[in-house]
Phi, psi and omega in degrees: 000136180296131180302328181291338181268357180287132178239094182255155177293142179287147181299150178283130180257121180279160177294321175265119183290131178261169174299160186299326183281003180244356192268326192253072177280351186264010184261011183296310182296315183298317184296319183277337171296321177286320183292323182291319187266336186221351183062018173272137175287154179287149181236122177282151183298333183278351182271164183284152176283165179302322179293322179289325180295330182294336182265357181275158174297163185298314182297319180294320180294319178294321178297319178293328177293321177293320176295323179297322178291327183289346178278358181256169167282092192301327186300323181289319176298317182291324177295320177295318178294321177296319181295315182289328177293317177294323179296315179296320180295317180292320181290340181268007179295150186271072170049244185287353180251026183292152176292139196296322183276353179253016181247133179287134173297153181297319180213301182255133178144175182206121178230181178298325180298334181281354179266354188284303182300315176300332179294322177295319177296319179297318181295319178297328176289322179298320184282347184299304181295339181277335182265323183260101183234138179233130180294140177271165182299341182259008176266150185302326185271013183283135177222111184296340181281334183249001185293326180290327176293329176295316178297318180297319179297321177294322180299314181288325179292320177297313179297318179298315182294320179296317180294324178294316179297318178295321180297322176297322176295321178292329176296317177296322178293324176296322176294330176295329175296323179293322180294320183274352179057048180237169182276174181290344178288353177246025180294135180270123181277316179287169178178175182293307181292329177297319179291320178299315179296320180293312181295321177299318181299314184294311184289326178294319177292327173297321179296318177297321178294321177297318179293327186274319185251344184245195178276133178304135184288085181263312179226076183287345180271358180259130179293330178295336178298320183293329184259011182275138179285139180279010181291161183300332182290344182275352181266150181257357182277152180231139176284132183242152176223105185070227179261001183259124180280144177245156176300157182299131178090344180285141181096348177282156179289151181300131178087001182294311180292321179296323178293323178295320180288333184294324184265010176284140177278172176302159188303312184297318179291324183293314185283338179265359184302316180296342185261357179297314186298305181297322180294318179296315180297319181293317180295315180297319180295317179296318179296315180292323183293319187256008180248335182271154178228123180285140180297130181094355179259142186288331187228168174269158175060039178277081185291330186280352180248121186297316184289339182254009183275161176295331177300314178294324181299309183288325179293322178291324179290323186270312186257316189085160183295338180289341185239020177254173182292119180054029176057038176278174177285352178217168177237131181300333175247046187280204190279301187294324182291347176293334179294314181284335176291336175298330180299322180295320177293321181294319176300319177295320177299321180298318178290325178298328176295323178289332175294322174298321176298317178302314180296319180294321179293318178296319179296316180295320181296311181295325178294318179296318180289329177295317178295324179294319179293323179293328180280331182262083183274344185258011180287146178279180182293324179292321179293322177295322177294320177295321177298319180292323176296317179297318178298316181292325177295316178294322178295319178295321178296322177298314180297315183290329177296313178293324178300316179297320178297312182297315185293310185287327173293324176296318177297321179296318179294321177297316179296319179296315178297322180290319181295312182286347176290345176293334176256321178245107190293160175279122181215116178285319178301321178266354177050060180297161182297322178295322177295318180298316181292316180296316180294323177296321176296321178296314180298318181291322179292316178296321177298319179294323178294314177296323178297320178294317186286319191250347179244316182274324183299320175301326176294319179294318180294321178294323176297319177298321178295320178295320176297320178296320178295323180292320177295318178295325178296320181290317187273006178250028174066040178062024174283170179297144181287354173270359179286131181250114181290157179253141178280167179302332180279354178094000180272152181282142177240146178279149175301140185232175181277113177083165183279336185267355182292328182292339180273358183287136182243135176243152173288162181297320181293316180294323177295319176296323178297316180296319178295318179294320179296317179295319180296316182293318179294322179294313180293323180296317180294315180295323180295318178296318180297317182291311186290300184290324178297319179293319178294321182291330181280349176227046189295310183295320179296318179294321178296313179295323179298315180295320179293318181291323179294314179295321177295321178292321178297325180290342179270346183265125179295140180240019181092207181238153178270191183295334180272358178092002179273147180286143181231165177268181185293319180296315179295321179294320178297322178290317182295328183267359178242256183289333180294339179287343179271140180270074181234019175068221183291344179296328178297319177294322179296313181294323178294315180292326176295322175295321177296320178291325180298326177297317179291328177296317179296321177295317181296319179296320179294317178296321178291325177295322177278352183061044174255120184229145179275115185267128177238000000 
């Protein structure tokens, strides 16, 4: 969806201004709707425009970029940036001297490198419910005459985006023909971007079907959601006109609700609709895996042997060895494994529905407290502070509730994949079902950890600050909480937690340690936001850049090595730098980290200029 066409509710502004990283809890949906469809970061109305930012000093512009990042659900941006950074690092490994945990197993196994590609699929699924939104009959902007045109526009936009992503993958494959000096009859049809585009297309259309024929995914983790009637009385939203509330359903056009009920499917089909896709993909994959027998192999379903697996059978039938990766009997992004890769996108879509729930709960909470403050005009300063503490506590509980669901469900998927891997091995080239479930659990767990550190932790810290202000307010003789007491020496002291905290004395060395620790934690957090956030906002561009750079280096002669054989520029650069040291796989790791650092600097510069690759 075009960012310019997004119409999101404006953030709620409290009477007491909070820090910038605490004010805009309502921008989660807007930021990811823009990020999913265009990779543009969200811009709050209070922030400067790109033209205005160009005239600001460097420090001010960087500060505004950090504030701009804080208006997003940072954890998703950081997970995308972490995935693309690891992918570039793994792809830049020096062949047979690769670092052991950054090398893909030949067939059976699981390393850190095997979690990267599933993370991209998982991230695309998370952003789906946030980007593709259709108004329901009980929302103010619903119009039964134009609702079908909204669905049609989404259908064409999804297809367009999928085809563009696939086309970018084919461009990289065409460049691969130039590197290998082979003809077009050996063109490789599968690829990384081709699989992302295909899986995105399938799950996005499933999402549209759920919105059109099923119950909108508001609370998919609640069992009561499945048994809830889709009638208007089951919704808590009310159509509003100005400042006067209207009863639910009032103001809708005649027949709007009836039309919505007319196209609803039966209850059993409706509540099970989101689960049709993963179950169907899993069943078809299991049947194909254990029913086919490759010619020349003694048994069926030989998953542990690459040449006798169902993956090799279908890839040879569909593509042939001339069109597979490095002319193998199978392709790592082949035909049959695309079914199980859809599972990773579906797991992300499921989490994306809970993110919509998080946004709706935060919006309702801030709206209720805003109305309460507007109605309570005679409250004192202490009562307003207590209200703000109560609001922040409820907001923190909402964040921690979703965090607990994401984390423990992720641990459960990892445990499930590991247990069933004893019978069905983990294999990234064939993308076994156990590998898909385990990788989805890893992505979900990492997302929950990043969400706790960069999205929930600022809420917790702000709540602690409010408690500290309340304690200082109580122990200062009912003075204003903006009152700053003076020490006996006449210097100003900041309000502290409790009356006895001001009397606490630290040694000079311990005080320096606390200052250094605070500085390092502050710089570390900002560095992660800048590095991973910049990479995540230009993920596809960085991936294509790294592939094209490595491909171009392989075409440039780099002289001869110690054995007298001719090498390319990348190999020569490695041999004359870290490769000259006898430190084993560490030399390949340091070389790939340097290669990734170049792309990080490019991504930071592009993010600083606000240049983004739109897909």
